[in-house]
Backbone and ligand atoms as CSV (ligand in chain L), in Angstrom:
chain,resi,resn,atom,element,x,y,z
A,1,MET,N,N,-31.936,-125.022,139.996
A,1,MET,CA,C,-30.525,-124.862,139.525
A,1,MET,C,C,-30.135,-126.057,138.687
A,2,TYR,N,N,-29.476,-125.768,137.621
A,2,TYR,CA,C,-29.028,-126.849,136.723
A,2,TYR,C,C,-27.548,-127.178,136.946
A,3,THR,N,N,-27.189,-128.383,136.604
A,3,THR,CA,C,-25.788,-128.804,136.699
A,3,THR,C,C,-25.346,-129.190,135.272
A,4,LEU,N,N,-24.238,-128.582,134.868
A,4,LEU,CA,C,-23.646,-128.918,133.597
A,4,LEU,C,C,-22.591,-129.997,133.833
A,5,ILE,N,N,-22.745,-131.113,133.155
A,5,ILE,CA,C,-21.839,-132.238,133.260
A,5,ILE,C,C,-20.993,-132.254,132.027
A,6,VAL,N,N,-19.700,-132.154,132.208
A,6,VAL,CA,C,-18.773,-132.145,131.090
A,6,VAL,C,C,-18.129,-133.556,131.013
A,7,PHE,N,N,-18.452,-134.272,129.912
A,7,PHE,CA,C,-17.962,-135.649,129.738
A,7,PHE,C,C,-16.883,-135.655,128.692
A,8,GLY,N,N,-15.787,-136.330,128.990
A,8,GLY,CA,C,-14.689,-136.421,128.046
A,8,GLY,C,C,-14.751,-137.795,127.321
A,9,ASN,N,N,-14.836,-137.749,126.011
A,9,ASN,CA,C,-14.917,-139.023,125.267
A,9,ASN,C,C,-13.579,-139.773,125.260
A,10,ALA,N,N,-12.454,-139.058,125.211
A,10,ALA,CA,C,-11.139,-139.673,125.150
A,10,ALA,C,C,-10.845,-140.461,126.472
A,11,SER,N,N,-11.219,-139.811,127.572
A,11,SER,CA,C,-10.984,-140.424,128.899
A,11,SER,C,C,-12.169,-141.287,129.368
A,12,GLN,N,N,-13.293,-141.143,128.690
A,12,GLN,CA,C,-14.525,-141.826,129.088
A,12,GLN,C,C,-14.826,-141.576,130.608
A,13,SER,N,N,-14.720,-140.287,130.933
A,13,SER,CA,C,-14.995,-139.901,132.295
A,13,SER,C,C,-15.596,-138.522,132.381
A,14,ILE,N,N,-16.231,-138.232,133.525
A,14,ILE,CA,C,-16.733,-136.910,133.796
A,14,ILE,C,C,-15.573,-136.003,134.160
A,15,ILE,N,N,-15.394,-134.928,133.424
A,15,ILE,CA,C,-14.318,-133.984,133.632
A,15,ILE,C,C,-14.701,-132.948,134.684
A,16,ALA,N,N,-15.935,-132.506,134.692
A,16,ALA,CA,C,-16.364,-131.496,135.609
A,16,ALA,C,C,-17.889,-131.514,135.732
A,17,GLN,N,N,-18.341,-131.059,136.918
A,17,GLN,CA,C,-19.773,-130.861,137.129
A,17,GLN,C,C,-19.859,-129.415,137.686
A,18,ILE,N,N,-20.607,-128.599,136.914
A,18,ILE,CA,C,-20.681,-127.129,137.246
A,18,ILE,C,C,-22.103,-126.750,137.503
A,19,ALA,N,N,-22.294,-126.197,138.697
A,19,ALA,CA,C,-23.630,-125.679,139.109
A,19,ALA,C,C,-23.822,-124.347,138.339
A,20,ILE,N,N,-24.897,-124.249,137.558
A,20,ILE,CA,C,-25.118,-123.109,136.716
A,20,ILE,C,C,-26.051,-122.099,137.391
A,21,SER,N,N,-25.594,-120.877,137.480
A,21,SER,CA,C,-26.433,-119.832,138.083
A,21,SER,C,C,-27.448,-119.328,137.013
A,22,GLN,N,N,-28.461,-118.631,137.487
A,22,GLN,CA,C,-29.445,-118.034,136.592
A,22,GLN,C,C,-28.762,-117.149,135.579
A,23,GLU,N,N,-27.788,-116.376,136.004
A,23,GLU,CA,C,-27.075,-115.482,135.112
A,23,GLU,C,C,-26.321,-116.218,134.056
A,24,GLU,N,N,-25.772,-117.354,134.442
A,24,GLU,CA,C,-24.963,-118.126,133.480
A,24,GLU,C,C,-25.806,-118.850,132.447
A,25,LEU,N,N,-27.094,-118.939,132.661
A,25,LEU,CA,C,-27.989,-119.606,131.667
A,25,LEU,C,C,-27.954,-118.895,130.337
A,26,LEU,N,N,-27.684,-117.618,130.391
A,26,LEU,CA,C,-27.635,-116.777,129.194
A,26,LEU,C,C,-26.303,-116.741,128.551
A,27,THR,N,N,-25.370,-117.455,129.114
A,27,THR,CA,C,-23.961,-117.418,128.622
A,27,THR,C,C,-23.747,-118.516,127.575
A,28,ASP,N,N,-22.885,-118.279,126.591
A,28,ASP,CA,C,-22.544,-119.288,125.678
A,28,ASP,C,C,-21.576,-120.287,126.261
A,29,LEU,N,N,-21.557,-121.465,125.746
A,29,LEU,CA,C,-20.762,-122.560,126.331
A,29,LEU,C,C,-19.258,-122.276,126.309
A,30,LEU,N,N,-18.812,-121.630,125.252
A,30,LEU,CA,C,-17.353,-121.317,125.160
A,30,LEU,C,C,-16.930,-120.446,126.372
A,31,THR,N,N,-17.681,-119.418,126.610
A,31,THR,CA,C,-17.389,-118.470,127.693
A,31,THR,C,C,-17.468,-119.181,129.056
A,32,LEU,N,N,-18.480,-120.018,129.203
A,32,LEU,CA,C,-18.672,-120.703,130.493
A,32,LEU,C,C,-17.498,-121.686,130.732
A,33,LEU,N,N,-17.158,-122.472,129.696
A,33,LEU,CA,C,-16.059,-123.476,129.899
A,33,LEU,C,C,-14.750,-122.742,130.167
A,34,GLN,N,N,-14.547,-121.645,129.500
A,34,GLN,CA,C,-13.309,-120.880,129.768
A,34,GLN,C,C,-13.300,-120.364,131.186
A,35,LYS,N,N,-14.467,-119.924,131.623
A,35,LYS,CA,C,-14.590,-119.365,132.998
A,35,LYS,C,C,-14.195,-120.375,134.034
A,36,TYR,N,N,-14.585,-121.657,133.801
A,36,TYR,CA,C,-14.290,-122.695,134.758
A,36,TYR,C,C,-12.995,-123.495,134.391
A,37,HIS,N,N,-12.188,-122.936,133.493
A,37,HIS,CA,C,-10.907,-123.505,133.131
A,37,HIS,C,C,-11.014,-124.896,132.533
A,38,ILE,N,N,-12.064,-125.149,131.830
A,38,ILE,CA,C,-12.167,-126.439,131.079
A,38,ILE,C,C,-11.540,-126.211,129.720
A,39,PRO,N,N,-10.576,-127.024,129.296
A,39,PRO,CA,C,-9.883,-126.805,128.028
A,39,PRO,C,C,-10.890,-126.823,126.868
A,40,ILE,N,N,-10.925,-125.792,126.074
A,40,ILE,CA,C,-11.748,-125.727,124.874
A,40,ILE,C,C,-11.028,-124.933,123.860
A,41,ALA,N,N,-10.902,-125.512,122.634
A,41,ALA,CA,C,-10.155,-124.879,121.609
A,41,ALA,C,C,-10.895,-123.701,120.977
A,42,SER,N,N,-10.180,-122.689,120.633
A,42,SER,CA,C,-10.758,-121.504,119.980
A,42,SER,C,C,-9.636,-120.660,119.418
A,43,SER,N,N,-9.722,-120.321,118.153
A,43,SER,CA,C,-8.756,-119.410,117.592
A,43,SER,C,C,-9.469,-118.160,117.013
A,44,CYS,N,N,-10.810,-118.140,117.021
A,44,CYS,CA,C,-11.496,-116.990,116.443
A,44,CYS,C,C,-12.177,-116.184,117.518
A,45,MET,N,N,-11.949,-116.547,118.843
A,45,MET,CA,C,-12.492,-115.856,119.906
A,45,MET,C,C,-14.037,-115.822,119.946
A,46,GLY,N,N,-14.663,-116.860,119.463
A,46,GLY,CA,C,-16.102,-116.922,119.515
A,46,GLY,C,C,-16.832,-116.325,118.373
A,47,GLU,N,N,-16.139,-116.069,117.253
A,47,GLU,CA,C,-16.785,-115.474,116.048
A,47,GLU,C,C,-17.579,-116.526,115.260
A,48,GLY,N,N,-17.323,-117.785,115.532
A,48,GLY,CA,C,-18.033,-118.842,114.819
A,48,GLY,C,C,-17.350,-119.174,113.472
A,49,ILE,N,N,-16.073,-118.890,113.368
A,49,ILE,CA,C,-15.329,-119.082,112.096
A,49,ILE,C,C,-14.422,-120.276,112.134
A,50,CYS,N,N,-13.689,-120.455,113.244
A,50,CYS,CA,C,-12.614,-121.457,113.262
A,50,CYS,C,C,-13.108,-122.901,113.372
A,51,LYS,N,N,-14.301,-123.112,113.946
A,51,LYS,CA,C,-14.912,-124.429,114.088
A,51,LYS,C,C,-14.044,-125.347,115.038
A,52,LYS,N,N,-13.257,-124.759,115.885
A,52,LYS,CA,C,-12.438,-125.542,116.808
A,52,LYS,C,C,-13.155,-125.812,118.137
A,53,CYS,N,N,-14.222,-125.139,118.380
A,53,CYS,CA,C,-14.900,-125.286,119.688
A,53,CYS,C,C,-16.038,-126.282,119.674
A,54,ILE,N,N,-15.911,-127.248,118.755
A,54,ILE,CA,C,-16.989,-128.241,118.599
A,54,ILE,C,C,-17.129,-129.124,119.828
A,55,LEU,N,N,-18.387,-129.336,120.206
A,55,LEU,CA,C,-18.714,-130.286,121.266
A,55,LEU,C,C,-19.979,-131.057,120.858
A,56,ASN,N,N,-20.296,-132.067,121.633
A,56,ASN,CA,C,-21.456,-132.875,121.320
A,56,ASN,C,C,-21.452,-133.404,119.890
A,57,GLY,N,N,-20.269,-133.626,119.359
A,57,GLY,CA,C,-20.118,-134.180,117.981
A,57,GLY,C,C,-20.497,-133.247,116.886
A,58,GLY,N,N,-20.642,-131.937,117.140
A,58,GLY,CA,C,-20.983,-131.071,115.999
A,58,GLY,C,C,-21.449,-129.673,116.362
A,59,GLN,N,N,-21.838,-129.421,117.609
A,59,GLN,CA,C,-22.290,-128.098,117.991
A,59,GLN,C,C,-21.096,-127.158,118.309
A,60,LEU,N,N,-21.259,-125.893,117.897
A,60,LEU,CA,C,-20.245,-124.921,118.231
A,60,LEU,C,C,-20.515,-124.370,119.642
A,61,ALA,N,N,-19.527,-124.475,120.545
A,61,ALA,CA,C,-19.705,-123.990,121.891
A,61,ALA,C,C,-19.922,-122.487,121.917
A,62,CYS,N,N,-19.282,-121.774,121.007
A,62,CYS,CA,C,-19.400,-120.310,121.001
A,62,CYS,C,C,-20.782,-119.810,120.533
A,63,LYS,N,N,-21.556,-120.681,119.855
A,63,LYS,CA,C,-22.822,-120.284,119.336
A,63,LYS,C,C,-23.975,-121.005,120.028
A,64,THR,N,N,-23.662,-121.669,121.166
A,64,THR,CA,C,-24.705,-122.429,121.854
A,64,THR,C,C,-24.828,-121.835,123.299
A,65,ASN,N,N,-25.980,-121.316,123.645
A,65,ASN,CA,C,-26.203,-120.826,124.996
A,65,ASN,C,C,-26.644,-121.968,125.862
A,66,ILE,N,N,-26.346,-121.890,127.112
A,66,ILE,CA,C,-26.745,-122.913,128.110
A,66,ILE,C,C,-28.240,-123.104,128.037
A,67,LYS,N,N,-29.016,-122.028,127.965
A,67,LYS,CA,C,-30.495,-122.215,127.998
A,67,LYS,C,C,-30.974,-122.955,126.754
A,68,ASP,N,N,-30.227,-122.914,125.654
A,68,ASP,CA,C,-30.596,-123.695,124.469
A,68,ASP,C,C,-30.526,-125.148,124.727
A,69,LEU,N,N,-29.703,-125.604,125.641
A,69,LEU,CA,C,-29.555,-127.002,125.924
A,69,LEU,C,C,-30.590,-127.481,126.913
A,70,ILE,N,N,-31.150,-126.567,127.708
A,70,ILE,CA,C,-32.138,-126.956,128.694
A,70,ILE,C,C,-33.379,-127.506,128.047
A,71,SER,N,N,-33.808,-126.940,126.924
A,71,SER,CA,C,-35.003,-127.434,126.257
A,71,SER,C,C,-34.875,-128.838,125.783
A,72,SER,N,N,-33.592,-129.252,125.585
A,72,SER,CA,C,-33.354,-130.625,125.120
A,72,SER,C,C,-33.132,-131.593,126.327
A,73,ALA,N,N,-33.037,-131.018,127.561
A,73,ALA,CA,C,-32.886,-131.889,128.710
A,73,ALA,C,C,-34.218,-132.619,128.950
A,74,GLU,N,N,-34.134,-133.841,129.295
A,74,GLU,CA,C,-35.299,-134.680,129.372
A,74,GLU,C,C,-36.042,-134.549,130.703
A,75,GLY,N,N,-37.355,-134.427,130.642
A,75,GLY,CA,C,-38.177,-134.450,131.834
A,75,GLY,C,C,-37.781,-133.402,132.867
A,76,HIS,N,N,-37.675,-133.847,134.095
A,76,HIS,CA,C,-37.335,-132.964,135.196
A,76,HIS,C,C,-35.886,-133.123,135.593
A,77,ASP,N,N,-35.124,-133.740,134.710
A,77,ASP,CA,C,-33.700,-133.871,134.963
A,77,ASP,C,C,-33.033,-132.488,134.859
A,78,LEU,N,N,-32.439,-132.040,135.898
A,78,LEU,CA,C,-31.843,-130.718,135.937
A,78,LEU,C,C,-30.358,-130.741,135.569
A,79,SER,N,N,-29.894,-131.906,135.034
A,79,SER,CA,C,-28.508,-131.926,134.594
A,79,SER,C,C,-28.441,-131.862,133.046
A,80,ILE,N,N,-27.473,-131.160,132.600
A,80,ILE,CA,C,-27.204,-131.020,131.149
A,80,ILE,C,C,-25.855,-131.573,130.840
A,81,LYS,N,N,-25.782,-132.517,129.987
A,81,LYS,CA,C,-24.488,-133.200,129.642
A,81,LYS,C,C,-23.957,-132.690,128.318
A,82,ILE,N,N,-22.699,-132.310,128.360
A,82,ILE,CA,C,-22.039,-131.998,127.061
A,82,ILE,C,C,-20.827,-132.954,126.930
A,83,THR,N,N,-20.445,-133.224,125.683
A,83,THR,CA,C,-19.332,-134.125,125.464
A,83,THR,C,C,-18.242,-133.474,124.620
A,84,LEU,N,N,-17.022,-133.582,125.129
A,84,LEU,CA,C,-15.882,-133.073,124.405
A,84,LEU,C,C,-15.013,-134.295,124.001
A,85,ASP,N,N,-14.769,-134.412,122.720
A,85,ASP,CA,C,-14.085,-135.613,122.204
A,85,ASP,C,C,-12.643,-135.740,122.698
A,86,TYR,N,N,-11.934,-134.611,122.843
A,86,TYR,CA,C,-10.506,-134.688,123.137
A,86,TYR,C,C,-10.174,-134.720,124.602
A,87,LEU,N,N,-11.131,-134.670,125.488
A,87,LEU,CA,C,-10.827,-134.782,126.931
A,87,LEU,C,C,-11.024,-136.142,127.460
L,1,FES,S1,S,-14.558,-120.401,118.818
L,1,FES,FE1,FE,-14.201,-120.418,116.713
L,1,FES,S2,S,-15.974,-121.326,115.944
L,1,FES,FE2,FE,-16.312,-121.286,118.053
């Protein structure tokens, strides 16, 4: 099981730690963050147009699946960290 760590740049703190289920691995980050009530901007409802759901300094949450981040996780570390500038 993976843990998604949501880090806020503005507060320089961990906002949330979410245990990700196998089912959620196929979910995009926008949907997942909304599910867990983490504030994430969106005015195009995930169409990839508004560019308001940016995280990690440039990735679109609505176009990034959790499983896409796993390949970039290092070694056997089962935690995935994302950064939101405004939190
Ligand atoms: S929600 Fe609009 S670009 Fe992601």
